[in-house]
DRENVEX-903037 format. One line per 2 residues: number of its first residue (from 1); for each residue z, y, x of C-alpha. Coordinates in nm, 2 decimals. Layout:
<recs>
NUM) Z Y X ~ ...
</recs>
This chain:
<recs>
1) 0.00 0.00 0.00 ~ -0.09 0.34 0.13
3) 0.19 0.58 0.22 ~ -0.01 0.90 0.24
5) -0.06 1.09 -0.09 ~ -0.43 1.15 -0.04
7) -0.48 0.78 0.04 ~ -0.30 0.68 -0.28
9) -0.52 0.92 -0.48 ~ -0.83 0.79 -0.31
11) -0.72 0.43 -0.41 ~ -0.68 0.53 -0.77
13) -1.02 0.70 -0.77 ~ -1.19 0.41 -0.61
15) -1.04 0.17 -0.86 ~ -1.16 0.38 -1.15
17) -1.51 0.40 -1.00 ~ -1.52 0.03 -0.93
19) -1.44 -0.06 -1.29 ~ -1.69 0.20 -1.42
21) -1.96 0.08 -1.18 ~ -1.90 -0.29 -1.27
23) -1.94 -0.21 -1.65 ~ -2.26 -0.03 -1.59
25) -2.40 -0.29 -1.36 ~ -2.31 -0.56 -1.61
27) -2.49 -0.38 -1.89 ~ -2.80 -0.34 -1.67
29) -2.80 -0.71 -1.58 ~ -2.76 -0.81 -1.94
31) -3.04 -0.59 -2.08 ~ -3.28 -0.69 -1.80
33) -3.20 -1.06 -1.86 ~ -3.26 -1.01 -2.23
35) -3.59 -0.84 -2.16 ~ -3.71 -1.12 -1.94
37) -3.61 -1.37 -2.21 ~ -3.81 -1.17 -2.46
39) -4.11 -1.16 -2.23 ~ -4.09 -1.54 -2.19
41) -4.05 -1.61 -2.56 ~ -4.36 -1.71 -2.76
43) -4.47 -1.49 -3.05 ~ -4.21 -1.23 -2.98
45) -4.26 -0.86 -2.93 ~ -4.07 -0.77 -2.62
47) -4.15 -0.39 -2.61 ~ -3.82 -0.28 -2.75
49) -3.60 -0.50 -2.52 ~ -3.81 -0.39 -2.22
51) -3.77 -0.02 -2.32 ~ -3.39 -0.07 -2.36
53) -3.37 -0.24 -2.01 ~ -3.56 0.05 -1.85
55) -3.33 0.30 -2.02 ~ -3.02 0.11 -1.89
57) -3.18 0.11 -1.54 ~ -3.24 0.49 -1.56
59) -2.88 0.55 -1.67 ~ -2.75 0.35 -1.38
61) -2.95 0.56 -1.14 ~ -2.82 0.88 -1.31
63) -2.46 0.77 -1.27 ~ -2.52 0.67 -0.90
65) -2.47 0.29 -0.95 ~ -2.82 0.19 -0.85
67) -3.05 0.33 -0.59 ~ -3.35 0.50 -0.75
69) -3.60 0.28 -0.57 ~ -3.42 -0.04 -0.68
71) -3.45 0.08 -1.04 ~ -3.81 0.17 -1.00
73) -3.89 -0.17 -0.85 ~ -3.72 -0.35 -1.14
75) -3.89 -0.13 -1.40 ~ -4.22 -0.19 -1.24
77) -4.16 -0.57 -1.26 ~ -4.07 -0.54 -1.63
79) -4.38 -0.33 -1.69 ~ -4.60 -0.59 -1.52
81) -4.45 -0.86 -1.73 ~ -4.52 -0.66 -2.04
83) -4.88 -0.60 -1.94 ~ -4.95 -0.97 -1.91
</recs>
């Protein structure tokens, strides 16, 4: 346990950020996974789920959880899957 006040505060901040980042990352993974499932399903229209996944990726970038290039790469892969 940290003895210095600033270190204690830093630990509290880090824990709050860790929990927030984990929730955002989990949401991104879930929506992307659902989008790929919709892309693989026969007779389904995956546009809505792909759009939702792209939105979740953009939000994660805005909040600093994902690097912008990582999100762009994943969005590109989703768009390619949608085009085929």
